[in-house]
C-alpha positions as CSV (number, residue, x, y, z in Angstrom):
1,M,-62.1,73.3,12.0
2,L,-61.8,69.5,11.3
3,I,-58.7,67.5,12.4
4,P,-58.3,63.8,11.8
5,I,-57.4,61.8,15.0
6,R,-55.7,58.3,15.4
7,I,-58.0,55.5,16.4
8,I,-56.9,52.9,19.0
9,P,-57.9,49.4,18.5
10,L,-59.9,48.0,21.4
11,I,-59.8,44.4,22.2
12,L,-61.9,43.8,25.2
13,Q,-60.4,40.4,26.2
14,C,-57.1,42.2,26.8
15,M,-58.2,44.7,29.4
16,S,-56.5,43.1,32.4
17,V,-53.1,43.1,30.8
18,A,-52.5,46.9,30.8
19,I,-54.2,47.4,34.3
20,P,-53.9,44.4,36.6
21,N,-57.2,43.6,38.5
22,L,-59.3,45.9,36.5
23,Q,-62.7,44.1,35.8
24,I,-65.4,46.4,34.4
25,P,-68.5,44.3,33.6
26,R,-70.3,44.5,30.3
27,R,-73.6,43.2,29.0
28,A,-73.6,40.5,26.0
29,G,-76.5,39.5,23.7
30,L,-75.7,41.7,20.7
31,P,-76.7,40.4,17.1
32,S,-74.2,38.1,15.5
33,K,-73.5,40.5,12.8
34,G,-72.8,43.4,15.5
35,I,-74.3,47.0,15.9
36,I,-73.0,50.3,15.0
37,V,-72.5,52.8,17.8
38,M,-71.5,56.4,17.7
39,A,-69.3,57.4,20.6
40,G,-68.1,61.0,21.6
41,D,-65.9,62.9,24.0
42,I,-67.7,66.5,24.0
43,G,-65.7,69.3,26.0
44,G,-65.3,72.9,26.2
45,T,-62.3,73.1,23.6
46,K,-62.8,70.0,21.3
47,S,-65.5,67.3,20.4
48,N,-64.2,63.8,19.4
49,L,-66.6,61.6,17.6
50,A,-66.2,58.1,16.3
51,F,-68.2,55.1,14.8
52,Y,-67.5,51.6,16.1
53,R,-68.9,48.2,15.1
54,A,-69.8,46.3,18.3
55,T,-70.1,42.5,18.8
56,D,-70.3,40.4,22.0
57,D,-66.5,40.2,22.2
58,H,-65.1,43.0,19.9
59,L,-65.4,46.6,19.5
60,E,-64.0,47.6,16.2
61,P,-63.2,51.2,15.5
62,L,-64.3,52.5,12.0
63,E,-63.8,56.1,11.7
64,S,-63.3,59.2,14.0
65,K,-63.0,63.0,13.6
66,R,-62.2,65.9,15.9
67,Y,-64.1,69.2,15.8
68,A,-63.3,72.4,17.5
69,S,-66.5,72.9,19.8
70,D,-66.4,76.7,19.3
71,D,-67.0,76.3,15.7
72,F,-70.7,75.1,16.5
73,E,-73.8,76.7,18.1
74,T,-75.0,73.3,19.6
75,C,-73.7,69.7,20.3
76,I,-76.4,68.4,17.9
77,D,-75.0,70.6,15.0
78,V,-71.5,68.7,15.7
79,L,-73.3,65.4,15.5
80,K,-75.0,66.1,12.3
81,Q,-71.9,67.3,10.8
82,F,-70.0,64.2,11.7
83,I,-72.8,62.1,10.2
84,A,-72.6,64.1,7.0
85,D,-68.8,63.9,6.8
86,T,-68.9,60.1,7.1
87,S,-70.7,57.4,5.0
88,F,-71.6,54.5,7.6
89,P,-74.8,52.4,7.9
90,P,-77.4,53.9,10.2
91,V,-76.2,54.2,13.9
92,D,-78.0,51.9,16.3
93,R,-76.9,53.5,19.6
94,I,-75.1,56.8,20.6
95,C,-73.1,57.6,23.9
96,L,-71.4,60.8,24.6
97,G,-69.2,61.4,27.3
98,V,-69.8,65.1,28.5
99,A,-68.1,67.7,30.6
100,G,-70.6,68.3,33.1
101,P,-73.0,66.6,35.5
102,V,-75.6,64.6,34.0
103,L,-79.1,64.9,35.6
104,D,-82.2,63.1,34.3
105,G,-80.8,62.9,30.8
106,K,-79.8,66.5,30.6
107,V,-76.6,68.6,31.2
108,E,-75.2,71.9,30.9
109,L,-71.6,71.8,29.7
110,T,-69.4,73.4,32.4
111,N,-67.0,75.4,30.2
112,I,-68.7,76.0,26.9
113,G,-72.4,76.8,27.6
114,W,-74.1,74.1,25.5
115,S,-77.1,72.4,26.8
116,L,-77.8,68.7,25.9
117,D,-81.0,66.7,26.3
118,V,-81.1,63.1,25.5
119,E,-84.7,63.6,24.2
120,E,-83.7,66.3,22.0
121,I,-80.9,64.3,20.5
122,K,-83.2,61.4,19.9
123,R,-85.6,63.5,18.0
124,A,-82.9,65.4,16.0
125,L,-81.2,62.1,14.9
126,N,-84.4,59.9,14.8
127,L,-82.8,57.4,17.2
128,E,-84.2,55.6,20.1
129,K,-81.0,54.6,22.0
130,V,-78.9,57.6,23.2
131,A,-77.1,58.0,26.5
132,L,-75.2,60.8,28.1
133,I,-72.6,60.0,30.7
134,N,-70.0,62.4,32.4
135,D,-66.6,62.5,30.7
136,L,-64.9,61.2,33.7
137,E,-67.3,58.3,33.9
138,A,-66.5,57.7,30.1
139,T,-62.7,57.9,30.9
140,A,-63.2,55.2,33.6
141,Y,-64.8,52.9,31.1
142,G,-62.2,53.7,28.5
143,L,-59.5,52.4,30.7
144,A,-60.6,49.0,29.8
145,G,-59.7,49.5,26.2
146,L,-56.1,50.9,26.8
147,E,-52.7,49.1,26.4
148,A,-49.7,49.2,28.4
149,A,-48.1,51.6,26.1
150,D,-50.9,54.1,26.8
151,F,-49.6,54.7,30.4
152,I,-46.7,56.3,32.1
153,T,-45.9,55.0,35.5
154,I,-45.1,57.3,38.3
155,H,-45.4,55.1,41.1
156,T,-45.6,51.3,41.0
157,G,-47.3,50.8,44.3
158,N,-48.9,47.4,45.1
159,L,-49.8,45.8,41.8
160,K,-51.2,42.9,43.6
161,G,-53.7,44.8,45.6
162,N,-57.3,45.6,44.6
163,G,-59.9,48.2,45.5
164,N,-61.5,51.4,44.3
165,M,-59.7,53.5,41.7
166,A,-59.5,57.2,41.1
167,I,-59.2,59.4,38.1
168,I,-58.2,63.1,38.1
169,A,-58.2,65.0,34.8
170,P,-57.0,68.6,34.4
171,G,-57.7,70.0,30.9
172,T,-60.0,72.8,30.1
173,G,-61.5,72.4,33.5
174,L,-60.7,69.6,36.3
175,G,-62.5,66.4,36.1
176,E,-62.7,63.8,38.9
177,G,-64.1,60.2,38.9
178,G,-63.8,56.9,40.2
179,L,-64.3,53.1,39.9
180,Y,-66.0,51.5,42.9
181,W,-64.6,47.8,43.5
182,S,-67.5,45.5,44.5
183,G,-65.1,42.6,45.3
184,K,-65.8,41.3,41.8
185,H,-66.1,44.1,39.5
186,H,-65.3,47.9,39.1
187,F,-68.2,50.1,38.5
188,P,-67.4,53.6,37.1
189,F,-68.9,56.7,38.6
190,P,-68.7,60.4,38.0
191,T,-67.9,63.1,40.6
192,E,-67.9,67.0,40.6
193,G,-65.0,66.9,43.0
194,G,-63.0,69.5,40.9
195,H,-65.5,72.2,42.2
196,T,-64.7,71.7,45.8
197,R,-62.9,74.7,47.6
198,F,-59.2,75.0,47.1
199,A,-57.1,74.7,50.5
200,A,-54.1,77.0,50.8
201,H,-51.0,75.7,52.6
202,T,-48.3,78.3,52.2
203,D,-48.0,82.2,52.5
204,T,-47.9,82.5,48.8
205,D,-50.8,80.0,48.5
206,I,-52.8,82.5,50.9
207,A,-51.8,85.3,48.7
208,L,-52.9,83.6,45.6
209,L,-56.3,82.5,47.2
210,K,-56.9,86.2,48.0
211,A,-56.0,87.3,44.4
212,M,-58.2,84.7,43.0
213,Q,-61.0,85.4,45.3
214,E,-61.2,89.0,43.9
215,K,-61.3,87.6,40.3
216,Y,-63.6,84.6,40.8
217,G,-65.2,84.7,44.3
218,V,-65.2,81.1,45.0
219,V,-61.9,79.5,44.3
220,S,-62.3,75.8,43.7
221,Y,-59.6,73.2,42.9
222,E,-60.5,73.8,39.2
223,K,-59.3,77.3,39.5
224,V,-55.8,76.3,40.3
225,V,-55.5,72.8,38.6
226,A,-56.6,73.2,35.0
227,G,-55.4,75.0,31.8
228,P,-56.6,78.4,32.4
229,A,-55.2,78.1,36.1
230,I,-51.6,78.0,34.7
231,Y,-51.9,81.6,33.3
232,D,-53.7,82.7,36.4
233,I,-50.8,81.3,38.6
234,Y,-48.2,82.9,36.3
235,S,-49.6,86.3,36.3
236,F,-50.1,86.2,40.0
237,L,-46.5,85.4,40.7
238,K,-45.3,87.9,38.0
239,K,-47.1,90.7,40.0
240,H,-46.5,89.2,43.6
241,K,-42.7,88.4,43.1
242,Q,-42.2,91.3,40.7
243,Y,-40.8,89.1,37.9
244,T,-39.7,90.7,34.5
245,E,-41.2,88.9,31.6
246,P,-38.6,88.5,28.8
247,E,-39.7,89.6,25.3
248,W,-39.3,86.0,23.8
249,L,-41.9,84.7,26.4
250,T,-44.3,87.5,25.9
251,Q,-44.1,86.6,22.1
252,A,-44.6,82.9,23.1
253,I,-47.5,83.4,25.4
254,G,-49.4,85.3,22.8
255,N,-53.0,85.3,24.0
256,Q,-54.4,83.8,27.1
257,E,-55.5,80.5,25.2
258,D,-51.9,79.9,24.2
259,A,-50.2,80.6,27.6
260,P,-50.5,77.3,29.3
261,A,-48.6,75.5,26.6
262,A,-45.9,78.2,26.3
263,I,-45.4,78.5,30.1
264,S,-45.2,74.8,30.6
265,S,-42.9,74.2,27.9
266,A,-40.6,76.9,29.2
267,A,-40.7,75.3,32.7
268,I,-39.8,71.8,31.2
269,E,-37.0,73.4,29.3
270,Q,-35.8,75.4,32.3
271,K,-35.8,78.5,30.2
272,D,-37.5,81.0,32.4
273,A,-37.5,81.1,36.5
274,L,-41.1,82.4,36.6
275,C,-42.4,79.6,34.3
276,V,-40.6,77.1,36.5
277,E,-42.1,78.4,39.6
278,T,-45.4,78.6,38.1
279,M,-45.4,74.9,37.2
280,Q,-43.9,74.1,40.7
281,H,-47.1,75.4,42.1
282,F,-49.4,73.8,39.6
283,V,-47.8,70.5,40.2
284,R,-47.9,70.7,44.1
285,Y,-51.8,71.6,43.8
286,L,-52.4,68.6,41.4
287,A,-50.7,66.4,43.9
288,H,-52.4,67.6,46.9
289,E,-55.9,67.2,45.2
290,S,-54.9,63.7,43.9
291,A,-54.1,62.6,47.5
292,N,-57.5,64.3,48.4
293,L,-59.2,62.2,46.0
294,V,-57.4,59.0,46.7
295,L,-58.2,59.4,50.4
296,K,-61.8,60.2,50.0
297,L,-62.3,57.2,47.6
298,K,-59.9,54.9,49.4
299,A,-58.4,54.2,46.0
300,T,-55.9,51.4,46.7
301,G,-56.6,50.1,43.3
302,G,-54.9,52.9,41.5
303,L,-54.7,56.7,40.7
304,F,-54.9,57.7,37.0
305,L,-53.9,61.3,35.8
306,G,-55.9,61.8,32.8
307,G,-57.0,64.9,30.8
308,G,-55.0,66.9,28.3
309,I,-52.4,68.5,30.6
310,P,-50.6,65.4,32.4
311,P,-49.3,63.8,29.3
312,K,-47.8,67.1,28.2
313,I,-46.0,67.9,31.5
314,A,-45.1,64.4,32.1
315,P,-41.3,65.3,33.0
316,L,-42.6,67.7,35.7
317,L,-44.6,64.7,37.2
318,Q,-41.9,62.2,37.1
319,D,-39.1,64.2,38.8
320,G,-40.0,63.0,42.3
321,K,-41.6,66.4,43.4
322,F,-45.3,65.4,42.5
323,Y,-45.0,62.2,44.6
324,E,-43.2,64.0,47.5
325,H,-46.2,66.5,47.6
326,Y,-48.7,63.7,47.1
327,L,-47.5,62.1,50.4
328,D,-47.7,65.2,52.2
329,C,-51.0,64.4,54.1
330,D,-52.3,63.7,57.4
331,R,-51.1,60.4,58.9
332,M,-52.1,58.3,55.8
333,Q,-48.9,58.0,54.0
334,H,-48.8,54.4,54.4
335,L,-52.1,54.2,52.5
336,L,-51.0,56.5,49.8
337,E,-47.8,54.6,49.2
338,T,-49.7,51.4,48.1
339,V,-51.5,53.3,45.4
340,P,-50.2,52.7,41.8
341,I,-50.1,56.0,40.1
342,R,-50.2,56.2,36.1
343,I,-50.5,59.2,33.6
344,V,-53.0,58.3,30.9
345,K,-51.3,59.1,27.6
346,N,-54.2,58.2,25.2
347,D,-56.3,61.4,24.8
348,N,-59.1,59.4,23.0
349,T,-59.7,57.3,26.4
350,A,-63.1,59.1,27.1
351,M,-64.3,58.4,23.5
352,I,-63.3,54.6,23.9
353,G,-65.1,54.6,27.1
354,A,-68.3,56.1,25.7
355,A,-68.2,53.4,22.8
356,Y,-67.8,50.7,25.5
357,Y,-70.9,52.1,27.4
358,A,-72.8,52.3,24.1
359,A,-72.2,48.7,23.3
360,Y,-72.2,47.0,26.7
361,G,-73.5,49.5,29.4
362,D,-76.5,49.0,31.5
363,W,-79.1,51.1,29.5
């Protein structure tokens, strides 16, 4: 399945307008005519790919397409399809943001089962310069290409301050990353913090944890803060509190893949008490893990809520409950209060970041 997607213009000189104090370094020295780079955001549900023309001071989007990842056996098949579907000059460099830990140029994508290897991609596409970076690292680079309209501010915080930044991104899975502040520049880095163990707080949390342990064994934050988690929390509460599911909701939920959108929409519209309670738990878990990440990274420069879910449930994150739960920590409220919190609305951020790294990264 092929779906066209909107391309966001990227002017690098404007990067400090949208996010005060963000300073991501970039290498110069490209040919005057520029180079062609291919960028990708490769995930368990979808694969976004785009061509850009890069010069020392500008990254111009040319064409982009979105593919359903399940329609392909390998990532290389997706890359070849994209090249076949377009008609641009030969590519000079490729960078893909991938949903998994990149080790020695190789990665196993966490939620789809694909294996990627830089050397295999080079051979398959007859290209010398290929890079794989974690999708949250790509998202961090992509922040440099966003505009003010690409954000929803939850908490203003101290906009004059600086420091490390944190990104948490619930979607098919739960991505977490950061930007280290050197005193002069921000340097993006990935983490696999979404796979740390979930901490239960209430009696209901403990009951949920026990139910999830029976199903999954280890219960990480990804198991309670990601798309599939919404249906798991819903199913648990329905049984645990003996809710009756109305027929219209049964039809709206359909299969398990459609459930998160149906449940979150019903919660936003206040149409069903079980859906409302499900999303209350989801928002609380997201807030707690957001605070955990900010504290571990001392991310006084900002917290960004990325991924596919936060923009879709923005009303549930703006009503004050998320921020209230975010501040529910051990003695560090004064630090958390200084941190600006923004939702990243642009779902092409990781792809923009991969293009930025392809053009200006430290290869």
